[in-house]
C-alpha positions as semicolon CSV with decimal commas, in nm:
position;residue;x (nm);y (nm);z (nm)
1;M;12,761;-6,352;18,845
2;E;12,743;-6,490;19,197
3;A;12,576;-6,826;19,252
4;Q;12,229;-6,780;19,391
5;S;12,189;-6,877;19,753
6;Q;11,860;-6,846;19,931
7;S;11,793;-7,027;20,254
8;P;11,424;-7,006;20,337
9;G;11,467;-7,295;20,578
10;L;11,670;-7,075;20,814
11;D;11,491;-6,827;21,035
12;A;11,527;-6,495;20,851
13;K;11,561;-6,310;21,182
14;Y;11,883;-6,493;21,265
15;Y;11,999;-6,578;20,914
16;F;12,292;-6,334;20,895
17;L;12,406;-6,416;21,248
18;I;12,395;-6,789;21,174
19;R;12,587;-6,744;20,849
20;R;12,856;-6,549;21,030
21;L;12,881;-6,810;21,304
22;H;12,900;-7,073;21,031
23;S;13,193;-6,902;20,859
24;L;13,361;-6,819;21,190
25;C;13,352;-7,182;21,305
26;G;13,498;-7,285;20,972
27;L;13,792;-7,050;21,021
28;I;13,837;-7,057;21,398
29;P;13,919;-7,303;21,535
30;V;13,873;-7,565;21,260
31;G;14,069;-7,381;20,990
32;V;14,343;-7,278;21,232
33;F;14,373;-7,636;21,353
34;L;14,398;-7,763;20,994
35;C;14,690;-7,528;20,928
36;F;14,862;-7,627;21,251
37;H;14,798;-7,997;21,190
38;L;14,946;-7,996;20,839
39;V;15,246;-7,788;20,942
40;A;15,312;-8,017;21,240
41;N;15,285;-8,322;21,014
42;S;15,539;-8,170;20,775
43;A;15,798;-8,215;21,050
44;I;15,828;-8,570;20,917
45;L;16,031;-8,414;20,632
46;W;16,275;-8,228;20,854
47;P;16,639;-8,347;20,855
48;G;16,787;-8,550;21,133
49;Q;16,694;-8,884;21,282
50;P;16,390;-9,019;21,089
51;G;16,069;-8,912;21,257
52;A;16,243;-8,743;21,552
53;E;16,128;-8,388;21,474
54;F;15,771;-8,506;21,413
55;Q;15,779;-8,685;21,749
56;K;15,904;-8,366;21,918
57;A;15,630;-8,157;21,758
58;I;15,355;-8,392;21,874
59;D;15,512;-8,432;22,218
60;R;15,514;-8,053;22,260
61;L;15,145;-8,034;22,173
62;H;15,044;-8,312;22,409
63;G;15,271;-8,176;22,679
64;A;15,129;-7,824;22,650
65;L;14,767;-7,936;22,678
66;G;14,819;-8,227;22,916
67;P;14,490;-8,351;23,066
68;M;14,305;-8,074;22,880
69;L;14,382;-8,231;22,541
70;V;14,057;-8,429;22,514
71;P;13,827;-8,146;22,634
72;V;14,002;-7,904;22,397
73;E;13,956;-8,146;22,107
74;I;13,588;-8,196;22,182
75;V;13,494;-7,833;22,258
76;G;13,743;-7,657;22,034
77;I;13,744;-7,883;21,728
78;F;13,472;-8,148;21,706
79;I;13,174;-7,939;21,819
80;P;13,256;-7,644;21,588
81;L;13,329;-7,890;21,307
82;F;12,992;-8,062;21,337
83;F;12,813;-7,727;21,368
84;H;12,988;-7,598;21,056
85;A;12,923;-7,919;20,862
86;I;12,557;-7,965;20,956
87;L;12,470;-7,600;20,896
88;G;12,670;-7,604;20,573
89;V;12,468;-7,898;20,440
90;K;12,144;-7,724;20,543
91;I;12,249;-7,408;20,359
92;W;12,349;-7,610;20,054
93;L;12,019;-7,799;20,040
94;S;11,822;-7,476;20,065
95;S;12,029;-7,288;19,805
96;S;12,001;-7,270;19,428
97;P;12,345;-7,282;19,262
98;N;12,353;-7,194;18,893
99;A;12,702;-7,312;18,800
100;S;12,558;-7,532;18,526
101;S;12,401;-7,228;18,359
102;Y;12,679;-6,977;18,425
103;T;13,037;-7,100;18,421
104;H;13,189;-6,786;18,569
105;G;13,451;-6,832;18,840
106;P;13,233;-6,743;19,142
107;N;12,966;-6,992;19,036
108;I;13,219;-7,270;18,993
109;R;13,378;-7,189;19,328
110;F;13,032;-7,189;19,488
111;T;12,972;-7,546;19,371
112;L;13,324;-7,666;19,450
113;Q;13,295;-7,515;19,798
114;R;12,993;-7,735;19,872
115;I;13,138;-8,049;19,713
116;T;13,475;-8,017;19,886
117;G;13,300;-7,938;20,214
118;V;13,106;-8,265;20,208
119;F;13,411;-8,463;20,095
120;A;13,633;-8,299;20,357
121;F;13,384;-8,376;20,635
122;V;13,361;-8,743;20,534
123;F;13,740;-8,758;20,508
124;I;13,783;-8,605;20,854
125;L;13,548;-8,867;21,000
126;Y;13,755;-9,137;20,829
127;H;14,079;-8,979;20,951
128;V;13,955;-8,964;21,310
129;W;13,847;-9,330;21,289
130;H;14,173;-9,429;21,122
131;M;14,420;-9,248;21,347
132;H;14,255;-9,101;21,656
133;W;14,198;-9,292;21,976
134;F;13,824;-9,239;21,917
135;G;13,854;-9,506;21,648
136;K;14,000;-9,775;21,874
137;P;13,662;-9,918;21,983
138;L;13,578;-9,949;21,611
139;G;13,892;-10,139;21,519
140;A;14,118;-9,850;21,417
141;G;14,281;-9,557;21,600
142;H;14,627;-9,667;21,488
143;F;14,823;-9,360;21,596
144;E;15,027;-9,400;21,916
145;L;15,238;-9,128;22,071
146;H;15,455;-9,374;22,263
147;T;15,476;-9,748;22,314
148;K;15,379;-9,901;22,647
149;A;15,750;-9,904;22,726
150;G;15,771;-9,530;22,662
151;E;15,951;-9,547;22,327
152;P;15,858;-9,282;22,066
153;A;15,601;-9,421;21,825
154;A;15,431;-9,124;21,651
155;A;15,612;-9,145;21,317
156;V;15,615;-9,523;21,292
157;T;15,248;-9,574;21,377
158;T;15,137;-9,292;21,145
159;A;15,349;-9,418;20,856
160;T;15,238;-9,777;20,917
161;A;14,872;-9,677;20,901
162;I;14,928;-9,475;20,580
163;Q;15,123;-9,757;20,413
164;A;14,887;-10,038;20,517
165;A;14,701;-10,040;20,182
166;W;14,758;-9,882;19,841
167;W;14,431;-9,682;19,851
168;I;14,491;-9,506;20,184
169;A;14,742;-9,248;20,058
170;P;14,519;-9,142;19,763
171;I;14,228;-9,091;20,004
172;Y;14,447;-8,872;20,222
173;F;14,570;-8,682;19,915
174;L;14,215;-8,603;19,805
175;G;14,114;-8,525;20,162
176;V;14,398;-8,279;20,211
177;V;14,331;-8,104;19,877
178;A;13,956;-8,083;19,944
179;S;14,006;-7,953;20,298
180;V;14,258;-7,689;20,193
181;F;14,048;-7,568;19,900
182;H;13,742;-7,546;20,123
183;L;13,938;-7,341;20,377
184;A;14,110;-7,109;20,129
185;N;13,796;-7,042;19,925
186;G;13,597;-7,013;20,247
187;I;13,830;-6,736;20,369
188;W;13,778;-6,549;20,041
189;T;13,400;-6,584;20,077
190;M;13,409;-6,488;20,446
191;L;13,593;-6,163;20,366
192;I;13,302;-6,073;20,137
193;T;13,033;-6,191;20,379
194;W;13,180;-5,989;20,664
195;G;13,204;-5,677;20,446
196;I;13,585;-5,663;20,453
197;T;13,635;-5,687;20,077
198;I;13,345;-5,499;19,919
199;R;13,489;-5,365;19,595
200;P;13,566;-5,597;19,300
201;A;13,932;-5,490;19,307
202;S;13,973;-5,588;19,673
203;Q;13,793;-5,917;19,609
204;R;14,028;-5,988;19,319
205;V;14,337;-5,918;19,532
206;S;14,207;-6,127;19,822
207;G;14,131;-6,404;19,573
208;Y;14,495;-6,412;19,465
209;V;14,614;-6,407;19,825
210;C;14,378;-6,691;19,923
211;A;14,484;-6,890;19,615
212;V;14,853;-6,859;19,706
213;F;14,776;-6,948;20,067
214;G;14,580;-7,255;19,951
215;V;14,853;-7,375;19,715
216;V;15,124;-7,338;19,980
217;L;14,919;-7,513;20,249
218;A;14,823;-7,793;20,009
219;L;15,189;-7,846;19,920
220;V;15,274;-7,863;20,291
221;G;15,004;-8,125;20,347
222;I;15,096;-8,327;20,039
223;G;15,463;-8,311;20,135
224;A;15,381;-8,447;20,480
225;L;15,173;-8,725;20,325
226;S;15,460;-8,812;20,092
227;G;15,695;-8,822;20,389
228;F;15,478;-9,075;20,572
229;R;15,416;-9,271;20,253
230;T;15,790;-9,319;20,196
231;F;15,895;-9,344;20,561
232;N;16,106;-9,654;20,622
233;V;15,901;-9,814;20,894
234;D;16,101;-10,136;20,922
235;A;16,438;-9,962;20,951
236;T;16,311;-9,717;21,211
237;A;16,137;-9,986;21,417
238;S;16,438;-10,218;21,410
239;S;16,665;-9,934;21,525
240;G;16,474;-9,915;21,852
241;H;16,317;-9,576;21,783
242;G;15,963;-9,699;21,728
243;V;15,722;-9,989;21,737
244;T;15,709;-10,262;21,479
245;A;15,501;-10,214;21,168
246;A;15,287;-10,518;21,232
247;T;15,169;-10,392;21,569
248;H;14,951;-10,113;21,431
249;A;14,859;-10,223;21,080
250;P;14,491;-10,150;21,003
């Protein structure tokens, strides 16, 4: 039995259009960026000089976008993210989930989708404050692509920020898991909403596919987190391939 979801607060005339825009923004570009971001971060695990492949991956991204990086982030990521999050909360507040009465899978996923959505949004805000240059005026923004002298600094500054306190890595772990579940389950729901998987059999198959996709992506993200958590910051910094750990500690 599907969890009940009625949204009288949304204009009925545009309700289906808004729901489709909501799901579309969650998948493109936010979901695509999440996949790319986690895969790029997993370069920290690649063999070779510690952190070198991660540095190359980030350098390629920044080099490809150049001066358009900030506008692309704002228009292509942050605006769709806030639209998806705000509308998602509005839909949640105006819906009537019945997972407590019916413990069938769809009902549980309905509730988990809302919970992980809120947690993921809060985590993303924390992550932007913690790593992104947007957080610098607020005392964070610890990620640096290069030092002022031009030395590579992506791996060292990221690892330093992750290792600065014992509770940071667990927050990132929960944030990655919540974000990936929200994306994978959201894709499964979107396929139903858009009328792509109508029959129960097709929904069951797509559920398995989305579950495998979610598990693989979560393992990629957790692997990347583990790589930064165990990255030898002091050895890398002292070798001249990065900045010192003390420079960017939160």
